[in-house]
N, C-alpha and C positions, 0 to 999 in steps of 0.2 A: 363914375356913374354906372348904374345898371342898364340893361337893355331898354327897358321902358323909358327911363330918363333920357337915354341917348336918342331914341326915336323922337321923343317930344322935343328935345333940343334941336335936332335937325329939321323937324317939321316947322318949328317956329322960325328958325333962321332961313329956311327955304322960302317961307311965305314973305319974309322981309325983302328978299332979293327978287323973287319972281311974281309975287302977288297972287299966287295960287298954292294949293297944297300938293305935296308929292303923292304919287300914286303907287310907287314901288321903291323898295330899298334893296340894293344888292350889297353883298359883302364878299371879301376875300382876305384870307389870313396871311400874315407874314410867316417866316419859317426860321428855324435854326438847324444847322447841320451838326449832328452829334459826332459824326466822323465822315471824312471825305472832302478835304479842302482841294479845290481845283481839279477834282477827278472827273467832273461832269463833262467838260469839253474834251476830255481824253477818252470818252466813251466808257468810263469806268463805273464804279459803284459809289453810292452815297447813302449814309444813314441820316435821314432827314425827318423833321417833325414840323407840321403846321402848328402854329402857336396861337394862343388866345389874345393876340394883339392883331388888329385887322383894319382894313380900309372899308368904309361904307360909302355908298353913293345914294343919296336921296334924289329921286328923279320923277319927272313927269314928261310923257311923250308930247311932241309937237306935231302939228299937221304939215309942217314944211320940212325941209332938209337941213335945218340949222341946228348946230350943237352950241349950247351956251353952258359953260362949265366954270364953277367957282369952288373955292376950298375954304374951310374953316381953320386950316393949319398952315397954309402957304399963301404968300402974298400974290395978289393979282388974280385976274380972271380972263377968260378968253371966249370969243365967239367965232365960229367958222362954219362954212358950208360943206356938206358932204361931197358936193360936186367940185370943190376947190380946196383940197387939203394941202396946206404948206406948213413949213416949220414956223414956230413962234419963238423968235429969239428973245423977245421982251419978257415972256412968261414961259420959260423953258419947261417947267413941270407939265404943262398942258400937252407937250409933245407925246407923252405916254398915252394920253387919250386920243390924240390925233393919229398916232401910229397904229393903234388898235383899229380905229375906224378905217384907216387906209388899207391895212392888210385884209380885213374882212371883205371889203369891197373888191379888192383885187382877186380874192378867192371866189368871187361870184355871189356873195351874199347881198341881198337887198336890205338897206338900212333906212330907218326914219330918224328924224331929229329928236332931240330931247333937251330939257333944261336939267342940269344936274348940280348937286352940291356935295362935296366930298368932306368926310371927317375920318381921320386916321388916328389910331392909337399906337401905331408903329413908329418909334423914334426914327427920324430921318438921318441917313448917313451912319447908321449903327451896324450895318451888315445883316439886317434882319429882313431884307427884301421888301422895303416899303414901295419901291417902284414897281416890282412885279405884282404886288398886291393891288396896286392901282390899275395896272394893265388888266389883270384877271377880273377885278370888280367891274371894269368898263366893259370887257368882253361879255361878262355874265349879264350885264344890263342890256346890251345889244341883243343877246340871245333871247332874253325874256321878252323884251318889247317886240321883237321881230319874229319870234317863233322859229329861231334858227336850229337846224338839225345838226348840231355840233356836239360830239361827246366831250368828256372832260379832257382826254388826252389831246384831241384835236384842238380844243380851246387853248390848252397850254402851249402847243406848238405854234399856233397863230400869234399868241402873245410874245413868245420868244422871237418870232419873225419880226414883230413890230419893234422890239428892242434892237435886234440886229440890223434891220434894214432901214428903219425910219429914224429911231433915236440915235443909232450909230454905235451901240455898245455890243461887242461880239461875245455875248454871254452864252453859257451853256443852258441846258434845259432845267437845271435844278430848281431855280426859284419859282418859275411859273408852274412847273409840275407839282411842286409841294403845295403851292397855294390852291391849285385846282383840285388836287386829289388827296389832300390830307384826311386822316381818319381820327376820330375821337378815341383817346386812350391808347393810341398806337404810334409807334415810329414806323417809318417806311424804309425798307431796304430797296433802294431804287437802282435798277439796272439802266444806265443812261444810254446804252446802245439800243436795247430792245424796248425801252420805255415800258418796262414791267416792274411790278413791285411785289415784295413779300412784306406782310405786316409783322411787326415785332412788338410784343407786349413789354412794357417797362416793368421792372421789378416793383413789388409792393414797398411802401415806405421809401420811395425813390423820387426825388424832386429835381427837376431841371431848373437851373437858375441862370438868368442872363446877368452878366457883369459888363456894363457898358463903360469902356475906358473914357469915352467922350473926347478922344484924341482926334484932331483934325486929320482927314484922310485925303490930303491933296494929291498923293501919288497913286491912289488906287486905280484910276482909269488907265493911265499911261503904262504903269507897271503890269497891270493885268494883261494888256495886249502883248507886252514883251514876253511874259511868262508863257502865254499861249503860243507865240511864234517859236520860242525856244523848244517847247514840247514838240511842235510840228517838225522842227529841224531834226530833233532826235528820232522821230518816226521815220523820216526820209533816209537818214543814215542807217538806222537799224534794219530797215526794209531791204537794204542791199544784201544783208546776210540772211534775213528771214523774209522771203517774198510775201508771205501771208500777213505780215504786219501792216495794218492800216491805222492803228492808234496805239498808244502806250498800253492800253488795256490788253493788247495781244502779246505783250512781251513778258515772259516769265522772269523771275529773279535770276535764275540760272543763265538764261540767255543774255540778260543785261550784264551780269558779271563777266561773261565771256567776251563782251565787246565794249565794255565801258571805256576802255583805253582808246577806242576808235572814235570817241566823241570829244568835242571841245569840253574843257573842264566845266564851264558854267552849264552847258547843255546837259552834261552828265549828271550834275547835281539836281537839276530840275527833273530829269527823267527818273532818277533813283527815288526821289521823294514820291512821285506819282505812283510808281510801281509798288513801293512799300505801303503807301496810303491806301491803295486799292485793297491790298491784303488785310490791312487793319480794319477796313469796313466790314469785311466778311468775318474777321475774328471778333469784332465787337458784337455782331449779331449773335454769335454763339455765347459770348460772355453775358449779354443781356438775358438770353433765354435760360442760361444756367445760373443766373444771379452770382456770377463769378466776379466779386468785387476786386480781387487782386488783379485780375486781367484787365478790368475796366481802368484801374489806376495806371497800369503800365502802358496800355494802349493809348490813352489820352496823353500821357506824358511824352511818349515817343512821337505822337502826331505833332505836338507843339514843337519839340526839338527839331523835327524834320522841317516843319514850316519855317522855323527861325533860321536854321543853319544850311539847309539844302535849297529850299524854295525862296528863302530870304524875303518873307513877307511880314517880318516883325517890325517893331519899333520899341523905343524905351518904355512907353506907356504899357504896351502889352507885356513886356517882361516884368514890370512892376505889378501888374494885375495878376500874372501867374504866381508870383511870390505871395501876394495877398491871399489868393484863393487856396493855394496849396498849404498855407500855414493856418488856415481857418479850421475850426472844429468840424469833424465829421465830413470832410471833403472826400468823396469817393473817387472823383476824377475831375480834371480841368484841362481845357484846351482852347484854341482859337475858334472863332466862328466867322463865316463869310470869307471875303477875299483877303482880309488881313490889313496891314498898315494902320492899325487902330481899330476903331469900331468896337463891336461887342465880342466878349468871350463867354464861354459857357462852363458852368460847374454842374456836376452831378453830386448831390448831397443827400444825407439822411433827412427825410421830411421834417422830423421833429427838431432839427437844428437850424431851421431857416432864420430865426431871429438872431441867434448869436453869430451865425455865419455872416449875415448881412452887416451887423455892427462891426465885426472884425474886418471884413473886406473894405468897408467904407473908411474905417479909421486908418488901416495900413496903407491903402492906396493913396488916400489924400495926403498922408504924411510924406509919402515917397515922391509924389508928383505935384502936389498943390492943386490937383483937380478933384472935385467931388464927383464920384462915379454914380451911376444909376444901377441899382441892384434890385432885381425883382424876379419872383418865380414865374414860370410859364407852364401851361398845360397843353397837351395835344388836343387839337380840335378838327372838326370836319372841314373839308375843302369848300370852295366858293359855292355860293347859291343865293337865293333870295333870303332876306331877313324876314322871318316869320313873326308876325305881331304876337305879343304876349299879353 
């Protein structure tokens, strides 16, 4: 549905639930990383792009301090008071809304209640940051209703804090930053330490395509924590030789080569991937700027092999999807997206080959796995804000 149809749909459903019409719509996009798996929490670099799949919240302010939130995509609804924010184990997706409210108030912002209805076009569990989009859309709604003086970077940091401290996922800044600060027609070269970006134009006749494996990602949360802890152990050990090292971003390839043998084997693998992946992000920026298709192909291939063999975040479905993508017509590059262990992958293709590419990937992947994938193009969009009526 187009934007007008979507607004009408949410307005109708909002009235059914709350007996009144919404007065404001907030939106926040999902994201796909073109390069930079797991580099964000290592203070490194990521090439990211906010995409035209997003979370909307239709809302109406209340005169009390109650939040009533429901969703057109997810089961259940929840009501809570801003003066008594606790976890909801029965409807866990609402903890993203609760967490944002909690951290905003802890930061000293005065909030009022609202009735809200969510609609998202980001597939859940696909690695495209559906949870971060919900957080950022919620924070944007609070900002608009309460005239909060928070800039986009500050908003992203608060949403990350909500996920870290309230939801309990020790994520980096990538997802929330991308959702809050995306730019139309551009990818962002994000420096995760300094929270600064350079915009990178995508080449003409260049299409980003999401290839969702639809593989169950049961391991992603527990293994994510393990990978982060292994990187931190590597930093502690390498800092004994290089006192200025506080994150893997600080370690040069030559320094790592000098002391790789001083690390446990598994820790060394994790560190090598991150150090190499950081450099690949910078190399990708140059390749995109120069329309160097050969470099794009080799960089994305090396990223996937490193993710599979060194960081070990692969699964059979991802391997099958890589084969399907790389054997498709006019594939420029292909790699993993998100945290791994299934979910979405990303291809860079010639715009004019979208239909044959889609048919090929769907056929080959289904034949190999018995799973019908979701394959669709995405475009870069602006970060979070109000939905402007059309």
